[in-house]
C-alpha positions in Angstrom: -16.9 -26.6 17.6 -15.8 -26.7 13.5 -17.9 -24.4 11.9 -18.2 -25.1 7.3 -19.3 -23.1 4.9 -20.9 -24.0 1.9 -20.9 -21.8 -0.5 -24.2 -23.1 -3.6 -22.0 -20.3 -6.8 -25.4 -21.5 -9.1 -27.5 -18.2 -10.6 -30.8 -20.2 -9.6 -31.9 -20.8 -6.0 -32.8 -24.0 -5.1 -31.2 -25.9 -8.1 -29.4 -29.1 -8.3 -26.3 -27.0 -7.3 -28.1 -25.9 -3.4 -29.5 -29.2 -3.4 -25.8 -31.2 -3.5 -24.2 -28.0 -1.4 -27.3 -28.4 1.3 -26.5 -32.6 1.1 -22.7 -31.9 2.6 -23.6 -29.2 4.9 -26.6 -31.7 5.8 -23.7 -34.7 6.2 -21.3 -32.5 8.5 -24.3 -31.9 10.4 -24.4 -35.1 11.2 -21.5 -35.5 12.2 -21.4 -31.8 14.6 -20.1 -29.6 12.3 -22.3 -25.8 13.0 -23.1 -25.5 9.3 -23.7 -22.4 6.8 -25.4 -22.2 3.3 -25.0 -18.8 1.7 -26.7 -18.2 -1.8 -24.6 -16.0 -4.7 -27.4 -16.0 -5.7 -29.3 -13.8 -3.0 -26.3 -11.2 -2.8 -24.3 -9.6 -5.1 -20.6 -9.7 -5.4 -19.7 -7.5 -7.9 -15.9 -8.3 -10.4 -12.8 -6.5 -9.4 -11.8 -3.9 -11.0 -8.6 -4.0 -11.0 -8.0 -0.9 -8.8 -6.0 -1.6 -6.5 -6.8 0.3 -3.7 -7.0 -3.0 -1.4 -3.1 -3.0 -1.1 -3.3 0.6 0.7 -6.3 0.3 2.8 -6.9 -3.5 3.0 -10.2 -3.1 2.7 -12.0 -3.9 -1.2 -14.1 -0.8 -2.0 -16.6 -2.2 -4.4 -19.9 -1.4 -1.6 -22.0 -5.2 -2.2 -22.3 -8.4 -0.5 -18.6 -9.8 -0.6 -17.8 -8.0 2.4 -19.5 -10.8 5.5 -19.5 -12.6 2.8 -15.5 -12.7 3.3 -15.6 -12.5 6.9 -17.3 -15.5 7.4 -14.4 -17.8 4.8 -12.1 -16.6 7.1 -13.4 -17.9 9.9 -14.9 -21.6 8.3 -13.3 -23.6 9.1 -13.7 -26.1 5.9 -15.5 -24.4 3.3 -17.4 -26.0 0.6 -17.0 -23.6 -2.9 -19.7 -25.7 -5.6 -20.9 -24.0 -8.8 -22.3 -25.6 -12.5 -21.2 -25.3 -14.5 -21.4 -22.5 -17.4 -20.0 -22.1 -21.1 -17.1 -24.6 -19.3 -16.2 -22.7 -16.8 -17.8 -22.2 -12.9 -20.7 -19.4 -12.7 -19.6 -15.7 -12.8 -20.9 -14.6 -9.6 -18.2 -17.7 -7.9 -15.4 -16.5 -10.4 -16.2 -13.6 -9.0 -16.4 -14.0 -5.5 -12.9 -16.1 -6.1 -11.3 -13.4 -7.2 -11.5 -10.5 -5.0 -11.4 -13.0 -1.7 -8.1 -14.4 -3.4 -6.2 -10.9 -3.4 -8.5 -9.4 -0.4 -6.5 -12.9 1.4 -3.0 -11.9 0.3 -3.1 -7.9 1.5 -0.9 -6.9 4.5 -0.1 -9.8 4.3 -3.5 -11.1 5.6 -4.0 -15.7 4.8 -6.2 -17.7 5.8 -4.6 -18.0 9.9 -7.6 -20.7 10.4 
């Protein structure tokens, strides 16, 4: 079964960003995919602090909700990342997730192999 993960980067629950991701996941589900929606507004994902401890351990030392989300990203066959535009850029919540996921995925040769 194909797994599609939708990540809502908006700090607002139930807003336009979430509605659009939910609609995309609905269509994917109608096509037979297993879907899941993750709201970053419900989670705490702190920004990377550049400590580089993940280079030594393969794990991020920051204790927050990042790791379970990262594990879902790695397990997914498809990922929908969606963010509102905040001051000309993506929302801080999704930027923190992308930065940490991108860095950790390259640690010790780990790459997305799905």
